[in-house]
PyMOL Python script that loads the backbone (N, CA, C, O; Angstrom):
from pymol import cmd

cmd.read_pdbstr("""\
ATOM      1  N   MET A   1      14.129 -14.169  -6.305  1.00  0.00           N
ATOM      2  CA  MET A   1      12.312 -14.451  -6.109  1.00  0.00           C
ATOM      3  C   MET A   1      11.490 -13.466  -5.434  1.00  0.00           C
ATOM      4  O   MET A   1      10.261 -13.517  -5.479  1.00  0.00           O
ATOM      5  N   LYS A   2      12.312 -12.322  -4.635  1.00  0.00           N
ATOM      6  CA  LYS A   2      11.340 -11.195  -3.886  1.00  0.00           C
ATOM      7  C   LYS A   2      11.274 -10.497  -4.703  1.00  0.00           C
ATOM      8  O   LYS A   2      10.207  -9.914  -4.511  1.00  0.00           O
ATOM      9  N   ASN A   3      11.859  -9.994  -5.839  1.00  0.00           N
ATOM     10  CA  ASN A   3      11.542  -9.035  -7.042  1.00  0.00           C
ATOM     11  C   ASN A   3      10.569  -9.707  -7.576  1.00  0.00           C
ATOM     12  O   ASN A   3       9.587  -9.119  -8.027  1.00  0.00           O
ATOM     13  N   ARG A   4      10.612 -10.196  -7.587  1.00  0.00           N
ATOM     14  CA  ARG A   4       8.618 -11.262  -8.976  1.00  0.00           C
ATOM     15  C   ARG A   4       7.729 -10.733  -7.794  1.00  0.00           C
ATOM     16  O   ARG A   4       6.792  -9.938  -7.860  1.00  0.00           O
ATOM     17  N   ASP A   5       8.107 -11.194  -7.002  1.00  0.00           N
ATOM     18  CA  ASP A   5       6.775 -10.873  -5.660  1.00  0.00           C
ATOM     19  C   ASP A   5       6.211  -9.778  -5.433  1.00  0.00           C
ATOM     20  O   ASP A   5       5.016  -9.814  -5.140  1.00  0.00           O
ATOM     21  N   SER A   6       6.996  -8.312  -5.510  1.00  0.00           N
ATOM     22  CA  SER A   6       6.952  -7.277  -5.445  1.00  0.00           C
ATOM     23  C   SER A   6       5.923  -6.285  -6.445  1.00  0.00           C
ATOM     24  O   SER A   6       4.934  -5.556  -6.367  1.00  0.00           O
ATOM     25  N   SER A   7       7.334  -7.048  -7.837  1.00  0.00           N
ATOM     26  CA  SER A   7       6.418  -6.735  -9.371  1.00  0.00           C
ATOM     27  C   SER A   7       4.777  -7.319  -9.352  1.00  0.00           C
ATOM     28  O   SER A   7       3.838  -6.666  -9.807  1.00  0.00           O
ATOM     29  N   LEU A   8       4.695  -8.188  -8.956  1.00  0.00           N
ATOM     30  CA  LEU A   8       3.130  -9.176  -9.055  1.00  0.00           C
ATOM     31  C   LEU A   8       1.865  -8.551  -7.938  1.00  0.00           C
ATOM     32  O   LEU A   8       0.648  -8.709  -8.043  1.00  0.00           O
ATOM     33  N   LEU A   9       2.648  -7.786  -6.838  1.00  0.00           N
ATOM     34  CA  LEU A   9       2.432  -6.723  -5.925  1.00  0.00           C
ATOM     35  C   LEU A   9       1.451  -5.572  -6.464  1.00  0.00           C
ATOM     36  O   LEU A   9       0.246  -5.331  -6.403  1.00  0.00           O
ATOM     37  N   TYR A  10       2.818  -4.876  -7.130  1.00  0.00           N
ATOM     38  CA  TYR A  10       2.458  -3.802  -8.029  1.00  0.00           C
ATOM     39  C   TYR A  10       1.467  -4.039  -9.368  1.00  0.00           C
ATOM     40  O   TYR A  10       0.657  -3.170  -9.690  1.00  0.00           O
ATOM     41  N   LEU A  11       1.589  -5.142 -10.027  1.00  0.00           N
ATOM     42  CA  LEU A  11       0.463  -4.961 -10.891  1.00  0.00           C
ATOM     43  C   LEU A  11      -1.069  -5.188 -10.249  1.00  0.00           C
ATOM     44  O   LEU A  11      -2.085  -4.554 -10.533  1.00  0.00           O
ATOM     45  N   VAL A  12      -0.898  -6.440  -9.164  1.00  0.00           N
ATOM     46  CA  VAL A  12      -2.252  -6.257  -8.632  1.00  0.00           C
ATOM     47  C   VAL A  12      -2.609  -5.525  -8.301  1.00  0.00           C
ATOM     48  O   VAL A  12      -3.836  -5.515  -8.389  1.00  0.00           O
ATOM     49  N   LEU A  13      -1.860  -4.058  -7.527  1.00  0.00           N
ATOM     50  CA  LEU A  13      -2.643  -2.837  -6.993  1.00  0.00           C
ATOM     51  C   LEU A  13      -2.433  -2.084  -7.653  1.00  0.00           C
ATOM     52  O   LEU A  13      -2.345  -1.059  -6.977  1.00  0.00           O
ATOM     53  N   GLY A  14      -2.193  -1.769  -9.132  1.00  0.00           N
ATOM     54  CA  GLY A  14      -2.674  -1.316 -10.479  1.00  0.00           C
ATOM     55  C   GLY A  14      -4.124  -1.545 -10.625  1.00  0.00           C
ATOM     56  O   GLY A  14      -5.072  -0.759 -10.636  1.00  0.00           O
ATOM     57  N   ILE A  15      -4.053  -2.734 -10.725  1.00  0.00           N
ATOM     58  CA  ILE A  15      -4.902  -3.069 -11.752  1.00  0.00           C
ATOM     59  C   ILE A  15      -6.914  -2.953 -10.516  1.00  0.00           C
ATOM     60  O   ILE A  15      -8.085  -2.776 -10.853  1.00  0.00           O
ATOM     61  N   TYR A  16      -6.177  -3.191  -9.089  1.00  0.00           N
ATOM     62  CA  TYR A  16      -6.960  -2.112  -8.279  1.00  0.00           C
ATOM     63  C   TYR A  16      -7.313  -1.311  -8.085  1.00  0.00           C
ATOM     64  O   TYR A  16      -8.317  -1.253  -7.375  1.00  0.00           O
ATOM     65  N   ALA A  17      -6.593   0.067  -8.698  1.00  0.00           N
ATOM     66  CA  ALA A  17      -6.570   1.244  -9.053  1.00  0.00           C
ATOM     67  C   ALA A  17      -7.437   1.601 -10.288  1.00  0.00           C
ATOM     68  O   ALA A  17      -8.164   2.593 -10.351  1.00  0.00           O
ATOM     69  N   LEU A  18      -7.273   0.667 -11.268  1.00  0.00           N
ATOM     70  CA  LEU A  18      -7.883   0.861 -12.317  1.00  0.00           C
ATOM     71  C   LEU A  18      -9.297   0.442 -12.284  1.00  0.00           C
ATOM     72  O   LEU A  18     -10.090   1.014 -13.033  1.00  0.00           O
ATOM     73  N   MET A  19      -9.666  -0.421 -11.555  1.00  0.00           N
ATOM     74  CA  MET A  19     -11.156  -0.642 -11.083  1.00  0.00           C
ATOM     75  C   MET A  19     -11.685   0.457  -9.969  1.00  0.00           C
ATOM     76  O   MET A  19     -12.911   0.460  -9.858  1.00  0.00           O
ATOM     77  N   VAL A  20     -11.121   1.205  -9.293  1.00  0.00           N
ATOM     78  CA  VAL A  20     -11.588   2.130  -8.425  1.00  0.00           C
ATOM     79  C   VAL A  20     -11.847   3.131  -9.163  1.00  0.00           C
ATOM     80  O   VAL A  20     -12.868   3.784  -8.949  1.00  0.00           O
ATOM     81  N   SER A  21     -10.883   3.495 -10.297  1.00  0.00           N
ATOM     82  CA  SER A  21     -10.686   4.810 -11.033  1.00  0.00           C
ATOM     83  C   SER A  21     -12.307   4.402 -11.912  1.00  0.00           C
ATOM     84  O   SER A  21     -13.288   5.111 -11.691  1.00  0.00           O
ATOM     85  N   TRP A  22     -12.379   3.402 -12.723  1.00  0.00           N
ATOM     86  CA  TRP A  22     -13.567   3.135 -13.440  1.00  0.00           C
ATOM     87  C   TRP A  22     -14.550   3.301 -12.837  1.00  0.00           C
ATOM     88  O   TRP A  22     -15.511   3.962 -13.229  1.00  0.00           O
ATOM     89  N   TYR A  23     -14.473   2.833 -11.991  1.00  0.00           N
ATOM     90  CA  TYR A  23     -16.145   2.782 -10.788  1.00  0.00           C
ATOM     91  C   TYR A  23     -16.532   4.125 -10.951  1.00  0.00           C
ATOM     92  O   TYR A  23     -17.584   4.333 -11.556  1.00  0.00           O
ATOM     93  N   TYR A  24     -15.618   5.449 -10.353  1.00  0.00           N
ATOM     94  CA  TYR A  24     -16.115   6.318  -9.847  1.00  0.00           C
ATOM     95  C   TYR A  24     -15.986   7.191 -11.214  1.00  0.00           C
ATOM     96  O   TYR A  24     -16.709   8.183 -11.314  1.00  0.00           O
ATOM     97  N   ASN A  25     -15.344   6.954 -11.972  1.00  0.00           N
ATOM     98  CA  ASN A  25     -15.325   8.484 -13.028  1.00  0.00           C
ATOM     99  C   ASN A  25     -15.621   7.563 -14.318  1.00  0.00           C
ATOM    100  O   ASN A  25     -16.566   7.991 -14.980  1.00  0.00           O
ATOM    101  N   HIS A  26     -14.955   6.267 -14.872  1.00  0.00           N
ATOM    102  CA  HIS A  26     -16.171   6.057 -16.187  1.00  0.00           C
ATOM    103  C   HIS A  26     -14.979   7.244 -17.177  1.00  0.00           C
ATOM    104  O   HIS A  26     -15.493   7.854 -18.115  1.00  0.00           O
ATOM    105  N   ASN A  27     -14.224   7.359 -17.029  1.00  0.00           N
ATOM    106  CA  ASN A  27     -12.945   8.432 -18.236  1.00  0.00           C
ATOM    107  C   ASN A  27     -11.887   7.718 -18.473  1.00  0.00           C
ATOM    108  O   ASN A  27     -11.238   7.347 -17.495  1.00  0.00           O
ATOM    109  N   LEU A  28     -11.429   7.334 -19.855  1.00  0.00           N
ATOM    110  CA  LEU A  28     -10.415   7.041 -19.899  1.00  0.00           C
ATOM    111  C   LEU A  28      -8.976   7.407 -19.861  1.00  0.00           C
ATOM    112  O   LEU A  28      -7.974   6.694 -19.920  1.00  0.00           O
ATOM    113  N   ILE A  29      -9.148   8.955 -19.726  1.00  0.00           N
ATOM    114  CA  ILE A  29      -8.149   9.497 -19.615  1.00  0.00           C
ATOM    115  C   ILE A  29      -7.717   9.668 -18.232  1.00  0.00           C
ATOM    116  O   ILE A  29      -6.580   9.402 -17.841  1.00  0.00           O
ATOM    117  N   ILE A  30      -8.618  10.101 -17.536  1.00  0.00           N
ATOM    118  CA  ILE A  30      -8.616   9.597 -16.001  1.00  0.00           C
ATOM    119  C   ILE A  30      -8.011   8.267 -15.693  1.00  0.00           C
ATOM    120  O   ILE A  30      -7.019   8.253 -14.965  1.00  0.00           O
ATOM    121  N   LEU A  31      -8.436   7.277 -16.107  1.00  0.00           N
ATOM    122  CA  LEU A  31      -7.898   5.757 -16.257  1.00  0.00           C
ATOM    123  C   LEU A  31      -6.941   5.699 -16.261  1.00  0.00           C
ATOM    124  O   LEU A  31      -6.479   5.317 -15.186  1.00  0.00           O
ATOM    125  N   LEU A  32      -5.889   6.005 -17.400  1.00  0.00           N
ATOM    126  CA  LEU A  32      -4.499   6.085 -18.255  1.00  0.00           C
ATOM    127  C   LEU A  32      -4.070   6.903 -16.760  1.00  0.00           C
ATOM    128  O   LEU A  32      -3.538   6.158 -15.937  1.00  0.00           O
ATOM    129  N   ILE A  33      -4.236   8.244 -16.368  1.00  0.00           N
ATOM    130  CA  ILE A  33      -3.653   8.680 -15.058  1.00  0.00           C
ATOM    131  C   ILE A  33      -3.308   8.488 -13.623  1.00  0.00           C
ATOM    132  O   ILE A  33      -2.356   8.807 -12.911  1.00  0.00           O
ATOM    133  N   SER A  34      -4.776   7.652 -13.407  1.00  0.00           N
ATOM    134  CA  SER A  34      -4.749   7.011 -12.194  1.00  0.00           C
ATOM    135  C   SER A  34      -3.738   5.518 -12.029  1.00  0.00           C
ATOM    136  O   SER A  34      -3.270   5.010 -11.010  1.00  0.00           O
ATOM    137  N   TYR A  35      -3.646   5.120 -13.378  1.00  0.00           N
ATOM    138  CA  TYR A  35      -2.601   3.804 -13.423  1.00  0.00           C
ATOM    139  C   TYR A  35      -1.426   4.220 -13.396  1.00  0.00           C
ATOM    140  O   TYR A  35      -0.757   3.538 -12.619  1.00  0.00           O
ATOM    141  N   ILE A  36      -0.555   5.442 -14.133  1.00  0.00           N
ATOM    142  CA  ILE A  36       0.504   6.051 -14.048  1.00  0.00           C
ATOM    143  C   ILE A  36       0.820   6.353 -12.444  1.00  0.00           C
ATOM    144  O   ILE A  36       1.765   5.989 -11.744  1.00  0.00           O
ATOM    145  N   PHE A  37      -0.252   7.097 -12.168  1.00  0.00           N
ATOM    146  CA  PHE A  37       0.483   7.010 -10.191  1.00  0.00           C
ATOM    147  C   PHE A  37      -0.544   6.338  -9.527  1.00  0.00           C
ATOM    148  O   PHE A  37      -1.334   7.122  -9.000  1.00  0.00           O
ATOM    149  N   TRP A  38      -0.799   5.193  -9.373  1.00  0.00           N
ATOM    150  CA  TRP A  38      -1.244   4.576  -8.819  1.00  0.00           C
ATOM    151  C   TRP A  38      -1.220   4.956  -7.154  1.00  0.00           C
ATOM    152  O   TRP A  38      -2.150   5.471  -6.533  1.00  0.00           O
ATOM    153  N   PRO A  39       0.066   4.566  -6.629  1.00  0.00           N
ATOM    154  CA  PRO A  39      -0.329   4.734  -5.739  1.00  0.00           C
ATOM    155  C   PRO A  39      -0.567   6.305  -5.199  1.00  0.00           C
ATOM    156  O   PRO A  39      -1.247   6.545  -4.201  1.00  0.00           O
ATOM    157  N   LEU A  40      -0.050   7.116  -5.829  1.00  0.00           N
ATOM    158  CA  LEU A  40      -0.700   8.567  -5.202  1.00  0.00           C
ATOM    159  C   LEU A  40      -2.337   8.343  -5.371  1.00  0.00           C
ATOM    160  O   LEU A  40      -3.029   8.782  -4.452  1.00  0.00           O
ATOM    161  N   TYR A  41      -3.045   7.648  -6.556  1.00  0.00           N
ATOM    162  CA  TYR A  41      -3.988   7.826  -6.476  1.00  0.00           C
ATOM    163  C   TYR A  41      -4.975   6.677  -5.454  1.00  0.00           C
ATOM    164  O   TYR A  41      -6.115   7.009  -5.128  1.00  0.00           O
ATOM    165  N   LEU A  42      -4.540   5.684  -5.132  1.00  0.00           N
ATOM    166  CA  LEU A  42      -5.037   5.179  -4.042  1.00  0.00           C
ATOM    167  C   LEU A  42      -5.109   6.262  -2.879  1.00  0.00           C
ATOM    168  O   LEU A  42      -6.292   6.471  -2.609  1.00  0.00           O
ATOM    169  N   ILE A  43      -4.216   7.047  -2.077  1.00  0.00           N
ATOM    170  CA  ILE A  43      -3.661   7.598  -1.060  1.00  0.00           C
ATOM    171  C   ILE A  43      -5.186   8.500  -1.115  1.00  0.00           C
ATOM    172  O   ILE A  43      -6.055   8.450  -0.245  1.00  0.00           O
ATOM    173  N   TYR A  44      -5.219   9.090  -2.028  1.00  0.00           N
ATOM    174  CA  TYR A  44      -6.098  10.015  -2.396  1.00  0.00           C
ATOM    175  C   TYR A  44      -7.620   9.795  -2.383  1.00  0.00           C
ATOM    176  O   TYR A  44      -8.360  10.688  -1.971  1.00  0.00           O
ATOM    177  N   GLU A  45      -8.186   8.407  -2.908  1.00  0.00           N
ATOM    178  CA  GLU A  45      -9.290   7.518  -2.640  1.00  0.00           C
ATOM    179  C   GLU A  45      -9.304   7.468  -1.469  1.00  0.00           C
ATOM    180  O   GLU A  45     -10.399   7.940  -1.163  1.00  0.00           O
ATOM    181  N   LEU A  46      -8.628   7.111  -0.310  1.00  0.00           N
ATOM    182  CA  LEU A  46      -8.614   7.153   1.233  1.00  0.00           C
ATOM    183  C   LEU A  46      -9.039   7.497   2.008  1.00  0.00           C
ATOM    184  O   LEU A  46      -9.755   7.098   2.926  1.00  0.00           O
ATOM    185  N   LEU A  47      -8.145   9.213   1.347  1.00  0.00           N
ATOM    186  CA  LEU A  47      -8.239  10.766   2.141  1.00  0.00           C
ATOM    187  C   LEU A  47      -9.304  10.849   1.795  1.00  0.00           C
ATOM    188  O   LEU A  47     -10.097  10.935   2.733  1.00  0.00           O
ATOM    189  N   ILE A  48      -9.999  10.879   0.234  1.00  0.00           N
ATOM    190  CA  ILE A  48     -11.450  11.310   0.582  1.00  0.00           C
ATOM    191  C   ILE A  48     -12.725  10.494   1.103  1.00  0.00           C
ATOM    192  O   ILE A  48     -13.789  10.977   1.491  1.00  0.00           O
ATOM    193  N   GLY A  49     -12.431   9.381   1.036  1.00  0.00           N
ATOM    194  CA  GLY A  49     -13.364   8.727   2.012  1.00  0.00           C
ATOM    195  C   GLY A  49     -14.266   7.540   1.113  1.00  0.00           C
ATOM    196  O   GLY A  49     -15.307   6.990   1.472  1.00  0.00           O
ATOM    197  N   HIS A  50     -13.452   7.328  -0.258  1.00  0.00           N
ATOM    198  CA  HIS A  50     -14.473   6.869  -1.185  1.00  0.00           C
ATOM    199  C   HIS A  50     -14.046   5.015  -0.911  1.00  0.00           C
ATOM    200  O   HIS A  50     -14.489   4.211  -1.731  1.00  0.00           O
ATOM    201  N   LEU A  51     -13.557   4.727  -0.239  1.00  0.00           N
ATOM    202  CA  LEU A  51     -12.907   3.222   0.256  1.00  0.00           C
ATOM    203  C   LEU A  51     -13.555   3.262   1.878  1.00  0.00           C
ATOM    204  O   LEU A  51     -13.395   2.319   2.652  1.00  0.00           O
ATOM    205  N   SER A  52     -14.168   4.284   2.172  1.00  0.00           N
ATOM    206  CA  SER A  52     -14.796   3.327   3.520  1.00  0.00           C
ATOM    207  C   SER A  52     -15.926   2.561   3.238  1.00  0.00           C
ATOM    208  O   SER A  52     -16.516   2.195   2.222  1.00  0.00           O
ATOM    209  N   HIS A  53     -16.053   2.426   4.484  1.00  0.00           N
ATOM    210  CA  HIS A  53     -17.513   1.916   4.732  1.00  0.00           C
ATOM    211  C   HIS A  53     -18.152   0.653   3.828  1.00  0.00           C
ATOM    212  O   HIS A  53     -19.331   0.524   3.497  1.00  0.00           O
ATOM    213  N   GLY A  54     -16.860  -0.374   3.484  1.00  0.00           N
ATOM    214  CA  GLY A  54     -16.890  -1.492   3.056  1.00  0.00           C
ATOM    215  C   GLY A  54     -16.794  -1.384   1.205  1.00  0.00           C
ATOM    216  O   GLY A  54     -17.092  -2.325   0.469  1.00  0.00           O
ATOM    217  N   MET A  55     -16.327  -0.059   0.735  1.00  0.00           N
ATOM    218  CA  MET A  55     -16.180  -0.062  -0.727  1.00  0.00           C
ATOM    219  C   MET A  55     -15.012  -0.195  -0.918  1.00  0.00           C
ATOM    220  O   MET A  55     -14.609   0.173  -2.021  1.00  0.00           O
ATOM    221  N   TRP A  56     -13.892  -0.833   0.176  1.00  0.00           N
ATOM    222  CA  TRP A  56     -12.786  -1.206  -0.991  1.00  0.00           C
ATOM    223  C   TRP A  56     -13.261  -2.964  -1.008  1.00  0.00           C
ATOM    224  O   TRP A  56     -12.260  -3.581  -1.374  1.00  0.00           O
ATOM    225  N   LYS A  57     -13.899  -3.499  -0.862  1.00  0.00           N
ATOM    226  CA  LYS A  57     -13.959  -4.806  -1.047  1.00  0.00           C
ATOM    227  C   LYS A  57     -15.246  -4.860  -2.019  1.00  0.00           C
ATOM    228  O   LYS A  57     -15.306  -5.922  -2.638  1.00  0.00           O
ATOM    229  N   ILE A  58     -16.438  -3.818  -2.330  1.00  0.00           N
ATOM    230  CA  ILE A  58     -17.889  -3.879  -2.846  1.00  0.00           C
ATOM    231  C   ILE A  58     -17.176  -3.134  -3.939  1.00  0.00           C
ATOM    232  O   ILE A  58     -17.290  -4.126  -4.660  1.00  0.00           O
ATOM    233  N   ILE A  59     -16.627  -2.393  -4.611  1.00  0.00           N
ATOM    234  CA  ILE A  59     -15.996  -2.055  -6.089  1.00  0.00           C
ATOM    235  C   ILE A  59     -15.376  -3.369  -6.617  1.00  0.00           C
ATOM    236  O   ILE A  59     -16.283  -3.976  -7.188  1.00  0.00           O
ATOM    237  N   PRO A  60     -14.231  -4.064  -6.673  1.00  0.00           N
ATOM    238  CA  PRO A  60     -14.229  -5.601  -7.004  1.00  0.00           C
ATOM    239  C   PRO A  60     -15.085  -6.443  -7.901  1.00  0.00           C
ATOM    240  O   PRO A  60     -15.159  -6.972  -9.010  1.00  0.00           O
ATOM    241  N   LEU A  61     -15.659  -6.256  -6.805  1.00  0.00           N
ATOM    242  CA  LEU A  61     -17.115  -7.247  -6.589  1.00  0.00           C
ATOM    243  C   LEU A  61     -17.984  -7.096  -7.641  1.00  0.00           C
ATOM    244  O   LEU A  61     -18.347  -8.041  -8.342  1.00  0.00           O
ATOM    245  N   SER A  62     -18.425  -5.675  -7.827  1.00  0.00           N
ATOM    246  CA  SER A  62     -19.166  -5.181  -8.602  1.00  0.00           C
ATOM    247  C   SER A  62     -18.441  -5.478 -10.203  1.00  0.00           C
ATOM    248  O   SER A  62     -19.228  -5.218 -11.114  1.00  0.00           O
ATOM    249  N   TYR A  63     -17.345  -5.879 -10.565  1.00  0.00           N
ATOM    250  CA  TYR A  63     -16.976  -5.553 -11.682  1.00  0.00           C
ATOM    251  C   TYR A  63     -16.956  -8.029 -12.126  1.00  0.00           C
ATOM    252  O   TYR A  63     -16.436  -8.574 -13.099  1.00  0.00           O
ATOM    253  N   PHE A  64     -17.653  -8.662 -11.044  1.00  0.00           N
ATOM    254  CA  PHE A  64     -17.143 -10.195 -10.788  1.00  0.00           C
ATOM    255  C   PHE A  64     -18.887 -10.657 -10.500  1.00  0.00           C
ATOM    256  O   PHE A  64     -19.239 -11.675  -9.905  1.00  0.00           O
ATOM    257  N   LYS A  65     -19.928  -9.473 -11.175  1.00  0.00           N
ATOM    258  CA  LYS A  65     -21.307 -10.176 -10.865  1.00  0.00           C
ATOM    259  C   LYS A  65     -21.536 -10.686 -11.974  1.00  0.00           C
ATOM    260  O   LYS A  65     -22.560 -11.346 -12.150  1.00  0.00           O
TER     261      LYS A  65
END
""", "prot")
cmd.dss("prot")
cmd.show_as("cartoon", "prot")
cmd.util.cbc("prot")
cmd.orient("prot")
């Protein structure tokens, strides 16, 4: 059961990386690359500050308005 929990978290964070990538880029090639390397992509976005000041929760909410 522990393996299933981690795979579900992996899927959710991968989808979150897709949302962030599409919000800033609108490019299918970058979207695919960011899904393949989503852990590195999310760390990159955190380091450059795209997810600061509440953007980490504004980006997903912008898709469900």
